[in-house]
C-alpha positions as CSV (number, residue, x, y, z in Angstrom):
1,M,15.5,71.4,-34.2
2,Q,12.1,70.9,-35.8
3,I,10.0,73.7,-37.3
4,D,6.6,74.3,-38.7
5,P,7.1,74.2,-42.5
6,R,4.5,76.9,-43.0
7,G,6.8,79.4,-41.3
8,P,9.5,79.3,-44.1
9,R,6.7,79.4,-46.7
10,F,5.3,82.6,-45.0
11,G,8.8,84.1,-45.0
12,A,9.2,83.2,-48.7
13,A,5.9,84.9,-49.5
14,V,7.0,88.1,-47.8
15,T,10.5,87.8,-49.4
16,S,8.9,87.4,-52.8
17,V,7.0,90.7,-52.4
18,V,10.1,92.5,-51.2
19,L,12.3,91.2,-54.0
20,A,9.6,92.0,-56.6
21,V,9.5,95.6,-55.3
22,V,13.4,95.7,-55.5
23,L,13.1,94.6,-59.2
24,V,10.5,97.3,-60.0
25,T,12.1,100.1,-58.1
26,Q,15.8,99.1,-58.5
27,N,16.2,100.1,-54.8
28,P,19.5,98.8,-53.4
29,W,18.6,99.9,-49.9
30,L,15.6,97.6,-49.9
31,L,17.8,94.8,-51.2
32,A,20.2,95.5,-48.4
33,A,17.4,95.2,-45.9
34,Q,16.4,91.9,-47.4
35,A,20.0,90.8,-47.2
36,I,19.9,91.5,-43.5
37,V,16.7,89.4,-43.2
38,F,18.5,86.6,-45.0
39,A,21.5,86.8,-42.7
40,L,19.2,86.7,-39.6
41,G,17.3,83.8,-41.1
42,A,20.6,81.9,-41.7
43,A,21.3,82.5,-38.0
44,D,17.8,81.2,-37.0
45,A,16.6,84.6,-36.1
46,S,14.4,85.6,-39.1
47,P,12.1,88.5,-38.4
48,Y,9.6,87.0,-40.8
49,G,9.7,83.8,-38.7
50,L,9.0,85.9,-35.6
51,V,6.0,87.5,-37.2
52,F,4.8,84.0,-38.3
53,R,5.2,82.5,-34.8
54,R,3.6,85.5,-33.0
55,F,0.8,86.4,-35.3
56,V,0.1,83.8,-37.9
57,R,0.7,80.4,-36.4
58,P,-1.6,81.0,-33.4
59,R,-4.5,81.4,-35.9
60,L,-3.7,78.1,-37.6
61,G,-4.1,74.6,-36.5
62,P,-1.0,72.6,-35.5
63,P,1.2,71.6,-38.4
64,A,0.5,68.2,-40.0
65,E,4.2,67.6,-39.8
66,T,7.4,69.4,-38.9
67,E,10.7,69.6,-40.7
68,D,14.4,70.0,-39.8
69,A,15.4,73.6,-39.5
70,A,18.8,73.1,-41.1
71,P,17.7,73.1,-44.8
72,P,15.7,76.4,-44.5
73,R,18.6,78.0,-42.7
74,F,20.9,76.9,-45.5
75,A,18.4,78.3,-48.0
76,Q,18.5,81.7,-46.2
77,A,22.3,81.7,-46.5
78,V,22.0,81.0,-50.3
79,G,19.5,83.9,-50.5
80,L,22.0,86.1,-48.7
81,G,24.6,85.1,-51.3
82,F,22.3,86.2,-54.1
83,A,21.4,89.4,-52.3
84,M,25.1,90.2,-51.8
85,V,25.8,89.7,-55.6
86,G,22.8,92.0,-56.3
87,L,24.2,94.6,-54.0
88,I,27.6,94.3,-55.6
89,G,25.9,94.8,-58.9
90,F,24.2,97.9,-57.8
91,A,27.3,99.3,-56.1
92,A,29.4,98.7,-59.3
93,G,26.7,100.1,-61.6
94,I,26.2,96.7,-63.2
95,T,22.4,96.9,-63.2
96,A,22.0,93.6,-65.1
97,L,24.0,91.7,-62.4
98,A,22.0,93.4,-59.7
99,L,18.6,92.6,-61.3
100,G,19.7,89.1,-62.4
101,A,20.7,88.1,-58.9
102,T,17.6,89.6,-57.4
103,A,15.4,87.8,-60.0
104,A,17.1,84.5,-59.2
105,A,16.4,85.0,-55.5
106,L,12.8,86.0,-56.3
107,L,12.3,82.9,-58.3
108,A,13.5,80.7,-55.5
109,A,11.4,82.5,-52.9
110,F,8.3,82.3,-55.1
111,L,8.7,78.6,-55.8
112,N,8.7,78.1,-52.0
113,A,5.9,80.4,-51.3
114,A,3.6,79.2,-54.1
115,F,4.5,75.6,-54.4
116,G,6.3,74.6,-51.2
117,F,9.4,73.8,-53.3
118,C,12.5,75.1,-51.5
119,L,15.5,75.2,-53.9
120,G,17.9,76.0,-51.2
121,C,16.5,73.2,-49.0
122,E,16.8,70.7,-51.8
123,T,20.4,71.8,-52.5
124,Y,21.2,71.3,-48.8
125,L,19.8,67.8,-48.9
126,L,21.7,67.0,-52.1
127,I,25.0,68.2,-50.6
128,R,24.4,66.1,-47.5
129,R,23.7,63.0,-49.6
130,L,26.9,63.6,-51.6
131,Q,29.2,63.9,-48.6
132,P,31.8,61.1,-48.5
133,G,31.1,58.4,-45.8
134,R,27.5,59.5,-45.5
135,I,25.0,56.6,-45.2
136,Q,22.4,56.9,-47.9
């Protein structure tokens, strides 16, 4: 499936704001909500994607190009992993772990939102290239 690459960037911008608020407030419930968003995104059902498709994309011109949906879905799963580590940190009272994992997720989201560089997507592509028997 092909997607408009501006959708994941929009989602990354919203995610960046949410994760920045988590860092400032140290609110585990907000991180849990973002973890749910990551899980939905990994299942190709991101609420941020829905907002983009319904309200933002109609106001933009058509995308200059499209991209495969698999790398952004993988990136959402990676984000979910970091959010889960953050939640474990909050639950265990290890604030440094919680904030460190949240900061790492924020860094990745911000790179995508601001510069169009998706760390999770690039990791997905690297893994695919390194698979045995895969034509380069």
